[in-house]
N, C-alpha and C positions, 0 to 999 in steps of 0.2 A: 847180872851185870851191875857193877859197882855204880853207886849214884854219881860219883864224880865223872867216871867214864861216860855214863849215860848222858849227863848234861853237856859234856864236851862234844859228844856226837850230835846232839841237837843244835848246839851253837855252830858246829862245822857245817851242818846242812843248811842252816839259815844263812851263813856267810856264802855258801855256794849258791843258794837261791838269789841272794843279793847280787853276786858277781854276774850271773848269767842274765839277770834283769837289767844290769847296767851296760851290758855289751851293746855297742852301737847306739846308745841313747841319744847321742848328738849327731852322729853321721846318718842315722836312719831318716829317710825323707818323711816329711809330713804330708798328709792328704786332706781332702775336703772335710771329712767329719771332724778331724782333730782341729783344723783351722776354725771350723764353725764353733767348736767348743770354746776356744779361747776368745774369739771375736764376740761371741754372744755373751759369754759369762762376764767379760770385763765391763759390759754396759750396766751392770747392777740389777738388783732383784726386781725393781719396779718395771724396768724396761723389758726384762726377760718375761715377766708375767704378761705384759701386754703382747710381746712378740710370740707368745705361746697360745694364749687364750682368746685373742681378738677373733671375732667371728669372721668367716670368709665367705659365707653363703653356702659352704659345703663342709661345715664343721669348724673346729678351732684351727688356728694358724699352724700349730705344730702338734706332734703326737707324743712327745716325751714329757714326763713330769720334771720338776725343777730341782730335785734333790741333789743330783751330782753337780749341775750347773751352779747352784747356790754355793755348794762347798768349794767349787773351783773359783768362784768369784771371791770368796773370802781368802782362799789360798793365794790368789793373784795379788790381792791387796797387801798381803803380808810378805810374799816372796817374789813377786814379779811374774811376767808372762813369758819368760824364756822357755825354750824347749826343755832345758834341764829341769827348771823349777816345775813346770806343769806335768812333765812325765814322772817326776819323783812322787807326785801325789798318788798316781796310779800304782807306782812301785810299792809304796807304803801299804796300800790296800792288798796288793798281791802277796807281800810278805806276811801280812796278817792272815791271809787265806791259807798260806802254808802252815802257819802255827795252828790254825783251826782244823786243818786236815789231821794234824797229829792228835789233837784233842778228841776229835770225832772217832778216829781210829782206836785210840786208847779206850774210849768209853764203849765202843761197839765190840771190841775184841779182847780187851784186858790183856794185851800182849805187847810188851815193850818193843820186840823186834818187828812186829807187824806195824806198829805205830811209826817206827823210824823209817821203815821201807815206804810207808804211805807218804811220809813227809819228803823223802828223797825223790820219789816218783813225781810228786807235785812240784817240787823245786825245779825239776829238769824237764817237765812236760812242755813241749813247744807251744801247745795251745794255751797253757797257763802263762808262759813267759810272754807270748805275743801281746796278750791283752793287759798284762801287768805293765807294759811299756806305753800303751796307747792312751792318748788324752781323750778318753771316753768313759762312760759310766760302768762299763762291764766288769772291771776289777772290783768296784764297790758293790755291784749287784752280787757277785760271787761271795764277797766278804760278808755281807748282811745275811744272805741266805745260808751260808755255812754257820754263821753265828746262830741263826734260827734253828738249824739242825742240832747243834750242840745243846742249845737251851732245851729243845724238845727231848733230847736224850736224857739230860739231867733231870728235867721235870718229870718225865715218865718214871725214872728210877727212884728219885728221892721224894716225890710228891710235894716238893717244896714250891710254894707259890711264887717265890722270888724268881725261880727259873722260868716259870710260865709268864711272869711279867716281862722278863728279858725277851722271851719269845715274841710277845706282843709288840714290843718296841722294835726289835730287829726285823720282824716281818713287815711292819709298817714302813720302816726305813727302806727296806728292799723295794716295796711298792712305790715309794717316793723316788726311787732310783730308776726303775724301769717297770712299765706296766706288765711286761711278760713275766715278772716275778711270780705272778699268780699261778702259773702252770707248775712251777716247782713246789710251791706251798700246797697246792691241791694234791700233788703226788705224795708229799709228806703226810698230809692229813688222811689220805686214804689207807695208808698202811695199818694203823691200829684198827680200822674198820675191818680190813681183811683178816686180822688176827683176833677180832672180837675182844679187844682189850678195852672194856667198857670204862674203867677208871681213867685211862688215858684219853679216851674219846670225850668224856665229860670235861676234863681239864682243858683239853685242846679246843673244845668248842667255846668255852668261856674265854680262853686266851685269844682265840680267833676273833671273837666279838670285840675284845679290847683292842686288837689290832685294827679292825675295821673302823672303830670309833676314832682312833688316832689318824687313820687314813681318810676319814670322811670328807675333810675339806677339799681334797683333790678328787676323791671318788665322784663328787658331784659334777666334775668336769669330764668324766669319762665318756658320756654319750656324745659330746661334741668332738672329742678326740677320736672316738670310734668312727664317727661320720667322716672325719678327715681321712682315716685309713680306707674307708669304703670308696672315697672319691679319688684319692691320689696316694698310692703307696707302691713302691717299686718292687716289692717282693712278689715272686711268682708262686703258683701252687706247687708244692713239693710232690715228687713221685718216688718210686722205690729206689731210684738211683741215689736219692738223698740219704737213704739208710747207709749205703756204703761210704758216702761222703762223710757222714757223721762218725763212722768208725775211723776213717782217716783223720778227721779233725781231732779226735781223742788221742790218737797214737802218734801221728806225725805232724798234724796240723796241715792246713792247705793255704795257698795253692802248692801243688807238687809239680815240678817241671815235667813236661810230657815224657821225656825219656825215662823218668824214674817212677811213673805212675804204676806200672805193672809190678815192679819190685816193692813199692810201698804198699800196694794192695796185698801182696803175698805176705809181707811182714804183719800187716794189720789183721788179716784174716787168720793167720797162724796164732797170733796173740788171743784173738777172740775165741777161736776154737778150743785152745787149751783151757782158757778161763771158763768157758761154758761147760765143757766136759767135766772139769774138776768141781764146778758148782753142783751140777746134777749128781755126780758121784757122792759128794759130801752129804747132800741132803738125803740120798738113799741110805747111806751108811750110818749117819748120826742123828738124823731127824732134827738137826739144828738149822736155823734160818738166818744166821748173821750174814753169811755171804749172799744169800738170796736178797736180803734187805738192801745190801750195798749195790747189787746188780740192778735191782728194781729202781732204786733212786738214781742210778746212773742213766737209765733209759726211759722210765715211765713218763717223766715230764716231756721228753722228746716225742713220745707216742701221742700224748695229749695234744701237744702243739701241732703235730703232723695231722691229726684227725681234724682239729678245728680249722687248720689251714686249707682243708679241702673245701670249706665253706667260705672263709675269709682269710686269704694267705697272709700269715704273719710269721712264718717259719724262718728263723735266722739262727744259724748254729751258735753265734757268739752269745746269744741269750742263754745257752746251755752250759756256759762256763762253770757254774757250780756243780752241774752234773758231771762234767769232766773231772773236777776235783774229787768227787765221790768215786769215780771210775778208778782213780789212782789208788784209793783205799781198797777197792775191790781187787785190783791186781795184787796189792800187798797181801791181802787175805789169801788169794790163790797161791802165792809163793810160800807163805809161812804156815798156813793152817789146813791144807788139804792133802797132806801126805804126797805131795808132788814128787815124782821120781827125780833122782839127781840129774839124769840126762834131760828131762823136760824142764827142770828148774833152770839149768844153765842155758838151755835153748831159749827159754822165755826171757832170761836176762839178756842174752845175745840179741834177740829180736828187738827188745825194747831199747837196747843201747844203740843199735844201728838206726832204728826209727827216730830216736831222739837226736842223734847226730845229723841225720838227713834233714829233719825238721828245723833244727837250729841253724844249720848251714843255709838253708833256703830263707829262713826268717832274716838272718843278718845280711845276706847278699841281695835279696830281692829288691829291685827298684823299678819294676815295671808299673803298669797301670794299677791303681790310680795315683801313683807317686810321681814325683818330678823334682828337679833341682830348682825349686822356685826362688830361693834366696839368691842364687847366682844369676838366674834369669832376670830378676828385678834389678840387680846391680848393672847388668849389661844393658838393659833397656834404659835405665836412668842415664847412663853415660851417652847413649846414642839418640835419645829422644830430642826431637826438634819442636819448636813452638808450633801449635796447631796439629801435631800428630795425634792420632787416636790409637789406643790399644784396645783391641776387642778379643775377648775370649769366646770360644764357641759355646761354652756353657759355664754354669756355676762351679763345676768340679775343679777347674783350674783357676778360676777367678779368686776364690776365697783363700787358698794357700798362697797365691801370689800377693794378694792384698795384705796378708798377715805380715810379710817381711818389709813392705813399704806402703804405709797407709796413705801417703801423699801422692803416690804415683797414679796419674789419672787412668783408670782402667774400667772398661765396660764389659758386659756379657750379654749373650743372647738368652732370653728366658726359655724355659721348657714349654712344650706345647700345652696350652691351657687345658686342664682337666685330665691330662695324661698321667700315666703311672709315675713319671719322674717329676711331675709338677709339685714338688714338696716344699719349695721355699716361698711361703705365702707373702703377699705384699706387706703385711704387718711385720713379719720377721725381717724382710728386706729393709723396712723403715728403721727398725732397731739397729740393723747392721750398717745403715747409712749407704745402701746401695740401691740401684733400681734396674731391673731387667729391661733390656731393649727388646722390642717386639720381634725384630728380625735384623738381618745383616744390613738391609737398606737403611733402616732408621739409625742403626749404630754408626754407620759411616757417612751419613749425610753431609755433603759439602767438604769432606775431609780430603786434604791433599796427599797425605801419606797415612797408610794403615798398617799397623802391626797386628797380625792375626795369629792367635795362639789356639791350637787344637791338639787333642791327643791323637797320636797316630792310629790308635785303636778305632777311633771314631771314623776316620777315613777308610780304614780297612773294612769296617762293618758296612759302609755304603757300597764299597767295591764288591763285597761278597753278595750284596743284594742286587747286583747287576748295574750299578751306577758307575760312571767313569771316575767320579771323585765326590767329595762332600759338596752339597749344594752351595754352601757359603763360599767355598773355594772356587767353585764354578762361576758364581756371580762376581766375585772379586776379580777373577781372571778376565771377565768380559768388560769390566769397567776400569781396570787399572793395569799397569805394567808390573810384572813381578820383578822386583829388584834383587831379592835374595830369599833363600829358603834354608833354614837351619834346623839341625836335629839336636834336641836337648833331651837325651835319654828317650823317654816315650812321648815327648812333646814335639810338635812341629811348629816352628815360628816362621811365618811368612811376612815379608815386607813388600807392600804394594805402593806404587807411586802413581799419581795422576799424570797422564800425558799432557804436556803443555802445548 
């Protein structure tokens, strides 16, 4: 392949990656986590430090390190806090990850065609696209861990300590981005042990010590953050169904609409079966382990996370975003390096194409829970609000996105049950955000003449599924007020209650 043609194809794939990551960047609704990222980051580093590490009696106030939030704070100071600006930061990291996928593939396989396919698969993978648009830390988690992987490859091959220095820095930055980065790094470190590659083990050990030294200021806070996880964390213990969910995440991403689940599973399992059979066949025929290393790095961190989560549930698929990027390289290896028959090759391309189209379609059009048209809702409430009205959200999930679009609109929310798995917004964090949870609907509406009550329709449905007639807050408001109106805003219900005179 001529160098000019080769570079043109790389540029074309990067432009394609940028295009799909810009799709819906303004029309895609925002949700609680994204709103929290903006509202928290804009308060500045000192406030964030207090809102994260302040003791609560059950560990620290929050569980995330401040690497991404600090970067977002600096970015907001330079470019503002609009959805376009804040999502572009994640897109930049996502594009960097696509480039790193190419570099890792080239280093692992020394094959231009395999590297280009790897890059193309990562550019279009719905899992990668989703988190490259989201105002959260996961695109940066993937970027730093992929950079660690490339530095590991180059350090192992060249024995140059500059690469091991880059590994130390990038691994530390990954840990400053998300505490679950450790699971990927452990998986990466175990591989040379399995191969009995003693020179790499020695270099990696020293580089790991360097990374720990860089990470030490935050590592000292981990016991308090871990205590917070033990006392209040929403993640449930994973089971074997999560294995199939992970396969779906890698291939189509989730959620998948109910009518499509069977088809998506067939596509996903077909891709996995072809890839696994070709990997085993290639090992048996050539005794080479490039493909096995890629498969291992795609799934070993997930296995470690799954096992640990049987003791303390911390299993979340989005923390496996870098593994999903390596999965793209593994698929490219299957296509280009395993003597795949023409029929199977075209079948694999067809399965991946359909899965990608399905996942991207769902990603662009999905506006269900926990999303909502919060900007339009704020504008409507602002126009209709009367003096002494109160606006009450059933919980923080709808409050923060609504608050983002109108900081001056008086809005309250009902706090989560103390000590429960959803009680994640500590008082210190609320103080930084300048909000305060109400104990219950009674205290939130005390002496109010009119109440605007906002709740996700899903919350009402969950109570009905549990045998209740409706949500307890709605039941209380109905007993104390007259229902003047009830509106549907996509997945949100907005009730207006008035006091009988």
